[in-house]
C-alpha positions in Angstrom: 9.6 8.1 -10.1 12.7 8.7 -8.0 15.6 11.1 -7.6 18.0 11.1 -10.6 21.0 10.1 -8.4 19.2 6.8 -7.6 18.3 5.9 -11.2 21.2 3.5 -11.8 20.5 1.5 -8.6 17.0 0.9 -9.6 17.7 0.0 -13.2 20.4 -2.4 -12.2 18.1 -4.1 -9.7 14.9 -4.0 -11.8 16.0 -3.5 -15.4 12.3 -3.8 -16.7 11.2 -0.8 -14.6 10.1 2.3 -16.3 11.8 5.2 -14.5 10.9 9.0 -14.3 13.0 11.5 -12.5 11.5 13.2 -9.5 13.1 16.4 -10.5 11.3 16.6 -13.8 7.9 18.2 -14.2 5.5 15.4 -14.7 1.9 15.4 -15.9 0.2 13.3 -13.3 -2.9 12.8 -15.5 -1.1 10.5 -17.9 -0.9 7.7 -15.3 -3.7 5.2 -14.6 -2.9 5.0 -10.9 -0.3 6.4 -8.5 1.2 4.9 -5.4 3.4 7.1 -3.2 5.2 6.7 0.1 7.9 3.9 0.2 11.3 5.4 0.1 10.3 9.0 -0.6 11.5 10.4 2.9 9.7 13.0 4.9 11.6 16.1 4.1 10.0 19.2 2.7 10.4 18.1 -1.0 8.6 14.8 -0.2 5.8 16.7 1.5 5.4 19.0 -1.4 5.2 16.1 -3.7 2.5 14.3 -1.6 0.5 17.6 -1.5 0.8 18.0 -5.3 -0.5 14.5 -6.0 -3.4 14.9 -3.6 -4.3 18.2 -5.0 -3.8 17.6 -8.8 -4.3 14.0 -9.6 -7.6 12.7 -10.8 -6.7 9.1 -11.0 -6.9 6.5 -8.2 -3.9 6.6 -5.7 -2.6 4.9 -2.7 -0.6 6.4 0.2 1.9 4.2 2.2 5.0 4.4 4.4 6.6 7.9 4.4 3.4 9.5 2.9 1.4 8.3 5.9 4.1 9.8 8.2 3.7 13.1 6.3 0.0 13.0 6.9 0.4 12.3 10.5 2.6 15.4 10.9 0.1 17.7 9.1 -3.5 16.6 9.6 -4.7 19.3 7.2 -3.3 17.2 4.4 -5.3 14.2 5.5 -8.4 16.2 5.6 -7.9 17.1 2.0 -7.8 13.5 0.8 -10.4 12.7 -2.0 -12.9 10.0 -1.7 -11.7 6.4 -2.2 -8.0 7.3 -1.5 -6.3 4.1 -0.2 -4.0 4.2 3.0 -2.1 1.2 3.9 -0.7 1.8 7.5 0.9 -0.8 9.8 -0.1 -0.4 13.6 2.5 2.1 14.4 1.7 4.2 11.3 -1.9 4.0 12.1 -1.3 5.2 15.7 0.8 8.1 14.5 -2.1 9.2 12.3 -5.1 8.6 14.5 -3.6 8.5 18.1 -2.5 5.6 20.4 -4.6 2.5 20.7 -4.6 0.0 23.4 -5.0 -3.0 21.2 -5.8 -4.2 17.7 -9.6 -4.3 18.4 -9.5 -0.5 19.2 -7.5 0.2 16.1 -10.0 -1.7 13.9 -13.0 0.2 15.4 -11.2 3.5 14.7 -10.4 2.3 11.1 -14.0 1.5 10.4 -15.1 4.8 11.8 -12.6 6.8 9.9 -13.2 4.8 6.7 -16.9 5.5 7.0 -16.6 9.2 7.9 -14.1 10.1 5.2 -15.1 7.6 2.6 -11.5 6.3 2.2 -10.1 2.8 2.0 -8.1 1.9 5.0 -6.0 -1.2 4.9 -4.9 -1.8 8.5 -2.0 -4.3 8.1 -1.4 -7.0 10.7 -2.0 -10.6 11.5 -5.5 -10.5 9.9 -5.5 -7.3 7.8 -8.6 -5.2 7.8 -9.9 -3.5 4.7 -12.6 -1.0 5.2 -14.5 1.8 3.6 -17.9 3.4 4.1 -19.0 1.0 6.8 -18.1 -2.1 4.7 -15.3 -4.1 6.3 -13.4 -7.4 5.5 -10.8 -9.4 7.4 -8.3 -11.0 5.2 -8.0 -14.8 5.6 -4.7 -15.4 3.8 -1.0 -14.9 4.9 1.4 -16.0 7.7 4.0 -14.6 10.1 6.6 -14.8 7.4 5.2 -11.5 6.0 6.4 -9.7 9.1 9.6 -8.7 7.3 11.0 -5.6 5.7 9.6 -4.8 2.3 6.3 -6.8 2.8 4.3 -3.7 2.9 6.0 -2.1 -0.1 5.1 -5.2 -2.1 1.6 -5.0 -1.0 1.5 -1.4 -2.2 2.8 -2.5 -5.6 0.2 -5.3 -5.9 -2.7 -3.1 -4.9 -1.5 -0.4 -7.2 -1.3 -2.8 -10.2 -5.0 -3.6 -9.7 -5.8 0.1 -9.6 -4.0 0.5 -12.9 -6.0 -2.2 -14.5 -9.1 -0.3 -13.7 -10.3 -2.1 -10.5 -12.2 0.1 -8.0 -10.1 1.1 -5.1 -11.9 -1.0 -2.5 -11.8 -4.1 -4.8 -8.1 -3.5 -5.6 -7.4 -3.4 -1.9 -9.3 -6.5 -1.3 -7.8 -8.6 -4.1 -4.3 -7.2 -3.4 -4.2 -8.1 0.2 -5.7 -11.6 -0.5 -3.2 -12.3 -3.3 -0.3 -11.0 -1.2 -1.2 -13.4 1.6 -1.9 -16.3 -0.7 1.6 -16.0 -2.3 3.0 -16.0 1.2 1.2 -19.3 2.0 2.6 -20.8 -1.2 6.2 -19.6 -0.4 6.0 -21.3 3.0 6.0 -24.6 1.2 9.7 -24.1 0.4 10.5 -21.7 3.2 9.9 -21.3 7.0 8.4 -18.1 8.6 11.9 -17.4 10.0 13.7 -17.6 6.6 11.0 -16.3 4.2 11.8 -13.0 2.5 9.5 -10.8 0.5 11.4 -11.8 -2.6 10.1 -15.3 -2.0 6.6 -14.1 -1.8 7.0 -12.1 -5.0 8.4 -15.2 -6.7 5.1 -17.0 -5.8 2.7 -14.4 -7.1 2.3 -16.3 -10.4 1.3 -19.4 -8.6 -1.2 -17.5 -6.4 -2.9 -16.0 -9.4 -3.1 -19.5 -11.0 -4.5 -20.9 -7.8 -7.1 -18.2 -7.6 -8.2 -18.5 -11.1 -8.5 -22.2 -11.0 -10.4 -22.3 -7.7 -8.1 -25.1 -6.4 
């Protein structure tokens, strides 16, 4: 879903994408899952949309990027998040939302505490991404420094959301999504270097990552 003026850009870049206009009134309940944040901006219209989704949708949803920035500017919105909402902040977004931290260890401690207190799924992105909810926490073992590029987090949002749409529980969708994202980056590194790797290279290796996961080899 995007502004009508941007429709042509998206449909040229990704012809297979199904597009809805942001200006249209949309029945949120017809979707299996919702992801919101990348590219929506932080103006009043974007904030209204985030609040609408949080208040009205009954399907699993994920908040990333600009949506997290909107939460950090109005903590009452964060307090209204339903159980099992997924948030995928990078360290700076995490600090804007929960306050400054001296190091990654401190962020992880806060993430575990917040995930348990609010029963939400926190995906704290980083060198070894943390996925936590309700006191259960996992550190991801896949990936490499080539993922520290623009668009990497957006791709992760899409991968996790695809699992949500298939009916996976939010915590499981986050766990598998983060793992597959990192595994595809490891496969991409066979033909690239960490310096040259782009997120499009990683996306191009998702099929191989799924095959490797399903074969166990």
